[in-house]
C-alpha positions as CSV (number, residue, x, y, z in Angstrom):
1,M,-1.3,13.5,-13.1
2,R,0.8,10.6,-12.0
3,N,1.0,7.5,-14.1
4,E,-0.8,5.5,-11.4
5,Q,-3.7,7.8,-11.5
6,I,-4.0,7.6,-15.3
7,A,-3.7,3.8,-15.2
8,R,-6.5,3.6,-12.6
9,I,-8.8,5.4,-15.0
10,F,-8.1,3.0,-17.8
11,D,-8.6,0.1,-15.5
12,D,-11.9,1.5,-14.3
13,V,-13.1,1.7,-17.9
14,A,-12.0,-1.8,-18.6
15,D,-13.9,-3.1,-15.5
16,M,-17.1,-1.3,-16.5
17,L,-16.9,-2.4,-20.1
18,E,-16.4,-6.0,-19.0
19,L,-19.4,-5.7,-16.7
20,A,-21.4,-4.3,-19.6
21,G,-20.5,-7.4,-21.7
22,E,-18.4,-5.4,-24.2
23,N,-16.2,-6.9,-26.9
24,F,-13.3,-8.8,-25.3
25,F,-10.7,-7.0,-27.5
26,R,-12.0,-3.5,-26.5
27,V,-11.7,-4.5,-22.8
28,R,-8.2,-5.9,-23.4
29,A,-7.1,-2.7,-25.1
30,Y,-7.9,-0.6,-22.0
31,R,-6.3,-3.2,-19.7
32,N,-3.2,-3.2,-21.8
33,A,-3.2,0.6,-21.8
34,A,-3.4,0.7,-18.0
35,R,-0.5,-1.7,-17.7
36,T,1.6,0.2,-20.2
37,V,0.9,3.5,-18.5
38,N,1.6,2.1,-15.0
39,D,5.0,0.8,-16.1
40,F,6.0,3.7,-18.3
41,P,9.4,4.9,-17.0
42,V,8.7,8.7,-17.1
43,P,5.6,10.8,-16.1
44,L,3.4,10.9,-19.1
45,S,2.0,14.2,-18.1
46,E,5.4,15.7,-18.9
47,L,5.5,14.5,-22.5
48,P,4.4,16.7,-25.4
49,R,1.0,15.6,-26.7
50,E,2.4,14.6,-30.1
51,R,4.7,12.1,-28.4
52,L,1.8,10.2,-26.8
53,R,1.2,8.4,-30.0
54,E,4.7,7.0,-29.8
55,I,3.9,5.0,-26.7
56,P,4.0,1.2,-27.5
57,G,0.5,-0.1,-28.1
58,F,-1.2,3.3,-28.3
59,G,-2.9,4.2,-31.5
60,S,-4.5,7.6,-32.2
61,D,-7.7,6.8,-30.3
62,L,-6.0,5.8,-27.0
63,A,-3.4,8.5,-27.4
64,D,-6.2,11.1,-27.6
65,K,-7.9,9.6,-24.6
66,L,-4.7,9.7,-22.7
67,A,-4.3,13.4,-23.6
68,T,-7.8,14.1,-22.4
69,I,-7.1,12.4,-19.0
70,I,-3.9,14.4,-18.6
71,E,-5.6,17.7,-19.5
72,T,-8.9,17.2,-17.6
73,G,-8.2,14.6,-14.9
74,D,-10.8,12.2,-16.2
75,L,-12.3,10.6,-19.3
76,P,-15.8,11.3,-20.5
77,L,-16.3,7.6,-21.3
78,R,-15.5,6.7,-17.7
79,I,-17.9,9.4,-16.3
80,E,-20.6,8.1,-18.6
81,L,-20.1,4.5,-17.6
82,M,-20.1,5.3,-13.9
83,R,-23.7,6.7,-14.4
84,N,-24.8,3.3,-15.5
85,F,-23.2,1.2,-12.7
86,P,-24.0,1.4,-9.0
87,R,-20.9,2.3,-7.1
88,G,-21.5,-0.6,-4.8
89,L,-21.3,-3.0,-7.7
90,L,-17.9,-1.7,-8.8
91,E,-16.6,-2.0,-5.2
92,L,-17.2,-5.8,-5.3
93,K,-14.0,-6.2,-7.4
94,N,-12.1,-5.5,-4.1
95,L,-13.4,-8.8,-2.7
96,P,-11.4,-12.0,-3.1
97,A,-12.1,-14.2,-6.2
98,L,-14.4,-11.6,-7.7
99,G,-13.4,-10.2,-11.1
100,P,-15.6,-8.4,-13.6
101,R,-16.9,-11.6,-15.1
102,R,-18.1,-13.1,-11.9
103,I,-19.5,-9.7,-10.7
104,K,-21.5,-9.6,-14.0
105,L,-22.9,-13.1,-13.3
106,L,-23.9,-12.1,-9.8
107,A,-25.6,-8.9,-11.1
108,D,-27.4,-10.7,-13.9
109,R,-28.4,-13.9,-12.1
110,L,-29.0,-12.7,-8.5
111,K,-29.5,-9.0,-8.9
112,V,-26.6,-8.2,-6.7
113,R,-25.8,-4.5,-6.6
114,D,-23.6,-4.1,-3.5
115,R,-22.0,-5.9,-0.6
116,D,-25.3,-6.1,1.4
117,D,-26.9,-7.9,-1.6
118,L,-24.0,-10.2,-1.9
119,R,-24.1,-11.1,1.8
120,R,-27.8,-11.8,1.7
121,A,-27.3,-14.0,-1.4
122,I,-24.5,-16.0,0.4
123,E,-26.6,-16.4,3.5
124,A,-29.5,-17.7,1.4
125,G,-27.3,-20.2,-0.4
126,Q,-28.0,-18.6,-3.7
127,L,-24.3,-18.4,-4.9
128,R,-24.2,-22.2,-5.1
129,T,-26.8,-22.1,-7.9
130,I,-24.2,-20.5,-10.2
131,R,-21.6,-22.7,-11.7
132,G,-18.1,-21.8,-10.5
133,F,-19.1,-20.5,-7.1
134,G,-18.3,-23.4,-4.8
135,P,-18.4,-23.6,-1.0
136,K,-14.7,-22.4,-0.7
137,I,-15.3,-19.2,-2.7
138,E,-18.5,-18.6,-0.8
139,Q,-16.7,-18.9,2.6
140,R,-13.9,-16.6,1.5
141,L,-16.3,-14.0,0.3
142,L,-18.3,-14.2,3.6
143,E,-15.2,-13.9,5.7
144,A,-14.1,-10.9,3.7
145,L,-17.5,-9.2,4.1
146,L,-17.6,-9.9,7.8
147,H,-13.9,-9.0,8.3
148,E,-14.8,-5.3,7.7
149,P,-16.0,-3.9,11.0
150,G,-18.8,-1.7,9.8
151,S,-20.3,0.4,7.1
152,G,-17.6,3.1,7.6
153,Q,-15.1,0.6,6.3
154,R,-16.9,-0.4,3.2
155,N,-15.1,2.0,0.8
156,R,-11.6,1.6,2.1
157,I,-8.8,1.7,-0.5
158,T,-5.1,1.2,-0.2
159,Y,-2.9,3.9,1.1
160,A,-1.2,4.1,-2.3
161,E,-4.6,4.6,-4.1
162,A,-5.5,7.3,-1.6
163,S,-2.1,9.0,-2.2
164,T,-2.9,9.6,-5.8
165,I,-6.3,11.1,-4.9
166,A,-4.8,13.1,-2.1
167,E,-2.1,14.6,-4.3
168,A,-4.7,15.8,-6.8
169,V,-6.8,17.5,-4.1
170,V,-3.8,19.1,-2.4
171,D,-2.4,20.4,-5.7
172,H,-5.8,22.0,-6.4
173,M,-6.3,23.5,-2.9
174,R,-2.7,24.9,-2.7
175,A,-3.5,27.2,-5.6
176,C,-6.0,29.0,-3.5
177,P,-4.5,32.3,-2.2
178,A,-6.7,32.1,1.0
179,V,-5.0,28.9,2.1
180,V,-2.2,29.6,4.5
181,R,-1.5,26.0,5.6
182,L,-2.8,22.7,4.2
183,E,-2.6,19.0,5.3
184,I,-4.3,15.7,4.7
185,A,-5.1,14.5,8.2
186,G,-7.0,11.4,9.5
187,S,-5.9,7.9,8.8
188,F,-4.0,9.0,5.7
189,R,-1.6,11.1,7.8
190,R,-1.2,8.2,10.1
191,R,-0.3,6.1,7.0
192,R,-2.7,3.3,7.7
193,E,-2.6,0.6,5.1
194,T,-6.2,1.4,4.0
195,V,-8.0,4.7,4.0
196,G,-11.8,5.2,4.3
197,D,-11.9,8.9,3.3
198,L,-9.8,12.0,3.2
199,D,-9.8,14.7,5.9
200,V,-8.4,17.9,4.4
201,L,-7.4,20.5,7.0
202,A,-6.8,24.1,5.9
203,A,-5.7,27.2,7.9
204,S,-7.2,30.4,6.6
205,D,-8.9,33.6,7.7
206,N,-11.3,33.4,4.7
207,P,-13.1,30.0,5.1
208,Q,-15.7,30.7,2.4
209,A,-13.0,31.3,-0.2
210,V,-11.4,27.9,0.7
211,I,-14.7,26.1,0.6
212,E,-15.5,27.6,-2.9
213,R,-12.1,26.5,-4.1
214,F,-12.8,23.0,-2.7
215,F,-16.1,22.6,-4.6
216,C,-14.4,23.8,-7.8
217,C,-12.0,20.8,-7.7
218,P,-12.3,19.0,-11.1
219,A,-12.6,15.6,-9.3
220,V,-15.7,16.7,-7.3
221,I,-18.8,15.2,-8.8
222,K,-21.2,15.7,-5.9
223,A,-21.4,18.2,-3.0
224,L,-22.6,16.6,0.2
225,G,-23.0,19.8,2.2
226,S,-21.2,22.7,3.7
227,G,-21.2,25.1,6.6
228,D,-19.2,28.2,7.8
229,T,-16.0,26.2,8.2
230,R,-16.6,22.8,6.7
231,A,-17.6,21.0,3.6
232,S,-17.9,17.5,2.2
233,A,-17.9,16.1,-1.3
234,V,-17.7,12.9,-3.4
235,L,-15.0,12.6,-6.0
236,N,-15.2,10.9,-9.4
237,S,-13.4,8.0,-7.8
238,G,-16.4,7.5,-5.5
239,F,-14.2,8.6,-2.5
240,Q,-15.5,11.1,0.1
241,V,-13.4,14.1,1.1
242,D,-14.2,16.2,4.1
243,L,-12.7,19.8,4.4
244,R,-12.3,21.7,7.7
245,V,-11.0,25.2,7.8
246,V,-9.5,26.7,11.1
247,P,-7.7,29.9,12.0
248,E,-3.9,29.7,11.9
249,S,-3.8,30.2,15.6
250,S,-5.6,26.8,16.0
251,W,-3.6,24.9,13.3
252,G,-1.6,22.6,15.7
253,A,-4.5,21.7,17.9
254,A,-6.7,21.0,14.9
255,L,-4.0,18.9,13.3
256,V,-3.8,16.8,16.4
257,Y,-7.6,16.5,16.6
258,F,-8.2,15.6,13.0
259,T,-5.2,13.3,12.6
260,G,-6.5,11.0,15.4
261,S,-6.7,8.3,16.1
262,Q,-9.8,8.6,18.3
263,A,-8.3,6.6,21.0
264,H,-5.1,8.7,21.0
265,C,-7.0,11.9,21.2
266,I,-9.2,10.7,24.0
267,H,-6.1,9.8,26.0
268,L,-4.7,13.3,25.3
269,R,-7.9,14.9,26.5
270,R,-7.8,12.9,29.7
271,I,-4.3,14.1,30.4
272,A,-5.5,17.6,29.8
273,Q,-8.4,17.2,32.2
274,S,-6.1,15.8,34.9
275,Q,-4.1,19.0,34.6
276,G,-7.2,21.2,34.8
277,L,-7.0,22.0,31.1
278,L,-9.4,21.7,28.1
279,L,-8.2,20.3,24.8
280,N,-10.2,20.6,21.6
281,E,-9.7,21.2,17.9
282,Y,-9.2,25.0,18.5
283,G,-6.5,24.8,21.2
284,L,-5.4,23.9,24.7
285,Y,-7.1,26.1,27.3
286,R,-6.7,27.0,30.9
287,G,-10.0,28.6,31.9
288,G,-10.9,30.7,28.9
289,E,-7.3,31.4,27.9
290,A,-5.6,29.5,25.1
291,I,-2.1,28.4,26.2
292,A,-1.2,26.3,23.1
293,G,-2.6,25.5,19.7
294,R,-0.7,27.1,16.8
295,E,1.7,24.1,16.5
296,E,1.4,20.4,17.3
297,E,4.6,20.4,19.2
298,E,3.5,23.0,21.7
299,V,0.3,21.1,22.3
300,Y,2.2,17.9,23.2
301,N,4.8,19.8,25.1
302,R,2.4,21.7,27.3
303,L,0.8,18.4,28.2
304,G,4.3,17.1,29.3
305,L,4.8,15.0,26.2
306,S,7.3,14.7,23.4
307,W,5.7,15.2,19.9
308,V,4.4,11.9,18.7
309,P,4.9,11.0,15.0
310,P,1.5,10.6,13.3
311,E,2.2,6.9,12.4
312,L,2.3,6.0,16.1
313,R,-0.9,7.7,17.2
314,E,-3.0,4.6,17.8
315,D,-2.9,4.5,21.6
316,R,-0.6,1.5,21.7
317,G,1.8,2.9,24.3
318,E,3.0,5.9,22.4
319,I,1.7,8.4,25.0
320,D,3.5,6.7,27.9
321,A,6.7,6.6,25.7
322,A,6.3,10.3,24.9
323,R,5.9,11.1,28.6
324,A,9.1,9.1,29.4
325,G,11.0,10.4,26.4
326,N,11.3,6.9,25.0
327,L,9.8,7.2,21.6
328,P,11.8,5.4,18.9
329,E,13.7,7.4,16.2
330,L,11.6,5.9,13.3
331,V,13.3,4.6,10.2
332,E,13.3,6.8,7.1
333,V,13.5,5.8,3.4
334,A,16.9,7.4,3.3
335,D,18.2,4.9,5.8
336,L,17.8,2.0,3.3
337,R,21.1,1.0,1.7
338,G,19.8,-1.9,-0.3
339,D,16.8,-3.7,-1.6
340,L,16.7,-7.5,-1.1
341,H,13.7,-8.6,-3.2
342,T,13.4,-7.6,-6.9
343,H,12.5,-9.3,-10.2
344,S,13.8,-9.0,-13.7
345,D,12.6,-10.1,-17.2
346,W,14.2,-13.5,-16.5
347,T,10.8,-14.3,-14.9
348,D,7.9,-12.0,-14.4
349,G,9.7,-8.7,-14.2
350,R,9.5,-6.1,-17.0
351,A,13.1,-4.9,-17.1
352,S,16.5,-6.4,-17.7
353,I,19.0,-6.8,-14.9
354,E,21.0,-3.9,-16.2
355,E,17.9,-1.6,-16.4
356,M,17.0,-2.6,-12.8
357,A,20.6,-1.9,-11.7
358,K,20.5,1.6,-13.2
359,A,17.2,2.2,-11.5
360,A,18.6,1.0,-8.2
361,E,21.5,3.4,-8.6
362,A,19.1,6.3,-9.4
363,A,17.2,5.4,-6.2
364,G,20.4,5.9,-4.2
365,L,20.9,2.3,-3.3
366,E,24.3,0.7,-2.7
367,Y,23.2,-2.9,-3.4
368,F,20.2,-4.9,-4.5
369,A,19.4,-8.6,-4.9
370,V,17.9,-10.1,-8.1
371,T,15.5,-12.6,-6.7
372,D,13.5,-14.0,-9.6
373,H,11.1,-16.9,-9.0
374,S,12.1,-20.5,-8.8
375,Q,11.0,-23.3,-11.2
376,R,7.7,-24.1,-9.4
377,L,6.1,-21.0,-10.9
378,A,6.1,-22.2,-14.4
379,M,3.6,-19.6,-15.6
380,V,6.2,-16.9,-15.1
381,H,9.1,-19.1,-16.4
382,G,10.6,-19.7,-13.0
383,L,14.3,-20.5,-12.9
384,D,15.6,-24.1,-12.7
385,P,19.3,-24.6,-11.7
386,A,20.6,-24.4,-15.2
387,R,18.8,-21.0,-16.0
388,L,19.8,-19.7,-12.6
389,R,23.4,-20.2,-13.4
390,E,22.9,-18.5,-16.8
391,Q,21.5,-15.6,-14.9
392,W,24.6,-15.4,-12.7
393,R,26.8,-14.9,-15.8
394,E,24.6,-11.9,-16.8
395,I,24.8,-10.5,-13.3
396,E,28.6,-10.7,-13.5
397,A,28.6,-9.0,-16.9
398,V,26.3,-6.2,-15.7
399,T,28.3,-5.7,-12.5
400,A,31.5,-5.1,-14.5
401,R,29.8,-2.1,-16.2
402,L,28.6,-0.5,-12.9
403,N,30.2,2.2,-10.8
404,G,30.1,0.6,-7.4
405,L,26.5,-0.7,-7.1
406,R,26.6,-4.4,-6.0
407,I,24.2,-6.9,-7.4
408,L,23.5,-10.0,-5.2
409,R,22.7,-13.3,-6.8
410,G,19.4,-14.2,-5.3
411,I,16.2,-16.2,-5.7
412,E,12.6,-16.1,-4.5
413,V,12.3,-19.8,-3.9
414,D,8.9,-21.4,-3.4
415,I,8.0,-23.0,0.0
416,L,6.3,-26.2,-1.1
417,E,3.3,-27.7,0.7
418,D,5.5,-29.8,3.1
419,G,7.9,-27.0,3.9
420,S,10.6,-28.1,1.6
421,L,12.1,-25.7,-1.0
422,D,11.7,-25.6,-4.7
423,L,15.5,-25.8,-5.4
424,P,18.2,-28.2,-4.0
425,D,20.2,-27.0,-1.1
426,E,23.4,-27.3,-3.0
427,V,22.1,-24.7,-5.5
428,L,20.8,-22.4,-2.7
429,R,24.2,-22.5,-0.9
430,E,25.8,-20.8,-3.9
431,L,23.5,-17.8,-3.7
432,D,24.1,-14.5,-1.9
433,W,20.5,-14.1,-0.8
434,V,17.5,-16.4,-0.6
435,V,13.9,-15.2,-0.1
436,A,11.5,-18.1,0.7
437,S,7.8,-17.5,0.0
438,V,4.5,-19.3,-0.1
439,H,2.7,-18.9,-3.4
440,S,0.3,-21.9,-3.3
441,K,-2.3,-23.4,-1.0
442,L,-2.3,-20.3,1.2
443,D,-5.5,-21.5,2.9
444,M,-3.9,-24.5,4.7
445,E,-5.1,-25.3,8.2
446,T,-3.3,-23.3,10.9
447,G,-1.2,-26.2,12.2
448,E,-0.2,-27.4,8.8
449,M,0.8,-23.9,7.6
450,T,2.8,-23.3,10.8
451,R,4.7,-26.6,10.3
452,R,5.3,-25.7,6.6
453,M,6.8,-22.3,7.4
454,V,8.8,-23.5,10.4
455,R,10.5,-26.2,8.2
456,A,11.4,-23.5,5.6
457,I,12.8,-21.1,8.3
458,R,15.0,-23.9,9.7
459,N,16.6,-24.4,6.3
460,R,20.0,-22.9,6.8
461,N,20.0,-21.4,3.3
462,V,17.0,-19.2,3.8
463,D,17.7,-15.6,4.7
464,V,14.2,-14.1,4.8
465,I,10.6,-15.2,4.5
466,G,8.9,-13.1,1.8
467,H,5.4,-11.5,2.3
468,P,4.9,-13.9,5.3
469,T,1.1,-13.9,5.5
470,G,0.4,-13.9,1.7
471,R,-2.4,-11.4,2.1
472,I,-3.7,-9.1,-0.7
473,L,-5.5,-6.2,0.8
474,G,-9.2,-6.4,-0.1
475,H,-8.7,-9.5,-2.1
476,R,-7.1,-12.3,-0.1
477,V,-7.2,-12.8,3.6
478,P,-3.9,-13.6,5.4
479,S,-2.8,-17.2,5.8
480,S,-3.4,-18.7,9.2
481,F,-0.4,-19.8,11.3
482,E,0.9,-19.5,14.8
483,A,2.7,-16.2,14.6
484,S,4.3,-16.6,18.0
485,E,5.8,-19.9,17.0
486,I,7.0,-18.5,13.6
487,M,8.7,-15.6,15.4
488,H,10.3,-17.8,18.0
489,V,11.8,-20.0,15.4
490,A,12.8,-17.1,13.2
491,R,14.7,-15.5,16.1
492,E,16.3,-18.9,17.0
493,E,17.5,-19.5,13.5
494,G,18.4,-15.9,12.7
495,C,16.0,-15.8,9.7
496,A,14.5,-12.5,8.8
497,L,10.9,-11.6,8.0
498,E,10.0,-9.3,5.2
499,V,8.0,-6.1,5.2
500,N,6.9,-6.2,1.6
501,S,6.4,-2.7,0.1
502,Q,3.9,-3.7,-2.6
503,P,0.9,-1.4,-1.8
504,E,-1.6,-4.2,-1.9
505,R,0.5,-6.4,0.3
506,L,2.2,-4.4,3.1
507,D,3.1,-7.7,4.6
508,L,4.0,-7.9,7.5
509,N,1.4,-5.5,8.9
510,D,2.1,-2.9,11.5
511,T,1.2,-4.9,14.6
512,A,3.2,-7.9,13.4
513,C,6.2,-5.5,12.8
514,L,6.0,-4.4,16.4
515,A,5.6,-8.0,17.7
516,A,8.6,-9.1,15.6
517,K,10.6,-6.2,17.1
518,H,9.7,-7.2,20.6
519,A,10.5,-10.9,19.8
520,G,14.0,-9.9,18.6
521,V,13.3,-11.0,15.0
522,R,15.3,-9.4,12.2
523,L,13.3,-7.6,9.5
524,V,13.9,-6.5,5.9
525,V,11.9,-3.8,4.0
526,S,11.8,-4.9,0.3
527,S,10.2,-3.4,-2.8
528,D,9.4,-6.7,-4.5
529,A,10.0,-4.5,-7.6
530,H,8.9,-5.9,-11.0
531,S,9.9,-2.9,-13.0
532,T,12.4,0.0,-12.8
533,R,9.7,2.1,-11.1
534,G,9.3,-0.5,-8.4
535,F,12.0,0.9,-6.3
536,S,9.8,3.9,-5.7
537,L,7.5,1.7,-3.7
538,L,9.9,1.3,-0.8
539,H,8.4,4.3,1.0
540,Y,5.2,2.3,1.5
541,G,7.1,-0.4,3.3
542,I,8.8,2.2,5.3
543,S,5.5,3.7,6.3
544,Q,4.4,0.2,7.5
545,A,7.7,-0.2,9.4
546,R,7.2,3.2,11.1
547,R,3.7,2.3,12.2
548,G,5.3,-0.8,13.7
549,W,7.7,1.3,15.8
550,L,10.7,0.2,13.8
551,A,14.0,2.1,13.9
552,A,16.8,1.8,11.3
553,A,18.6,-0.6,13.6
554,D,15.7,-3.0,13.5
555,I,16.0,-3.4,9.7
556,L,18.8,-5.4,8.1
557,N,19.0,-3.6,4.8
558,T,19.8,-0.3,6.5
559,R,23.3,-1.8,7.0
560,P,26.3,-1.8,4.7
561,L,26.6,-4.8,2.5
562,E,29.7,-6.0,4.3
563,E,27.8,-6.1,7.6
564,L,24.8,-7.8,6.0
565,R,27.1,-10.5,4.6
566,L,28.8,-11.0,8.0
567,R,25.4,-11.4,9.7
568,R,24.2,-14.1,7.3
569,R,24.0,-17.5,9.0
């Protein structure tokens, strides 16, 4: 199991214990365990069991539970707790401003059990009867509930969370001798920022053996049904997985069909119809004869199209581009030469600058910027000018011990309410790289927020706007501003916009990436790493960039450091 999967199990236990009103210290023990596991520098599943007790903060009890999770994929305590809590109640923690304590209040006082109950309580004005639930929280919750387009969206999780689930399912299914080819299709393959369920596609001439293997997956807790070539189940995470088995001769056509999107596939079928052909999940047919279907490429090619990368299959012009041979060569993780947004233990990071440098080297980077928080964020010991200059001396000392990796002196400076910055210009001018971000009053009125950001962009010391909309997927809606105005000014000033790789941010989103590209705005894909493992998050930002049609040339940190310096304003 990956550390992230293990940490999620500990977090789930902590959530449910807190909902049950358990002892604060017991809850905190599981929270701390989740945090420790998530930040642990090596995969815990690879450690001998006797070494698990050496993990900082893990006594014999937690170490035994950790061993159980690694060996079985779950924890009996978590399974038992899940029987006592409606799944809908646990999902409320994905809404803004709702932690376990507030969810418990809603459940105890208003008998809220799921999103529908919560919406009814809001509409009836019942939330205002509970201390701490003011009109602003009520409005944010209602917007988040209404923002989701339908019941099919209610269980969506981040792509990163879905990845850990998908990996476990794939590992289990690949061990089945009857499986010839296997892929997770659907929105997961298109790398959408959130995923509603998993669509597993398998090629086999023995569908029943594949289905039996599917239902034997340790994570499956409930079978929803099966047929000759399909099956559905619910996992212990509450996530639904659907399996479809096809003959190998239909693999390519089925992969196109089950990857989607629906709009993309409808467009393909219309093209097929215009050519007197029939396209379905089994193949491309002329009359009763299959003329393509084994591979995706041959399906697209027989329709007169180039193969379309899954990330682009949203019917946003990719089919016309494929017909004209104008699809972009999408950026890859390997194209990144540097990371321009990271944190160290000088503020809220969990590793020293030297540890971060070694991790950056291990990730294959040529340079990275240390961009700790500025003084405004006192809760994370933000840097004032004096401490910032102290940090520079440490950067110089670490650089002297490196073998070529370059460390940039940077800062993530707060954009204050009036658009001014949290550090003086004379200090910012001495830095190699300045990320300017909004961390407070993200719910400002559209015009005010636009003016705030424009002023920051026009500051000649700012290189990039960090996580521009401030959203947190499932928890915080994006800030409201005039995007066209922001992009116009960013292009005019030569200021870049960030694609933040944190899985819960992915900010900018895919459509904004495409809009920025069309507007001629420079973009940066950054990890926002807070630990040595944070550099591994860059692939999530790259996925977002690919969905936004970005090529390597569209992204500043695919360039050598010398060119990056030359392009700074």
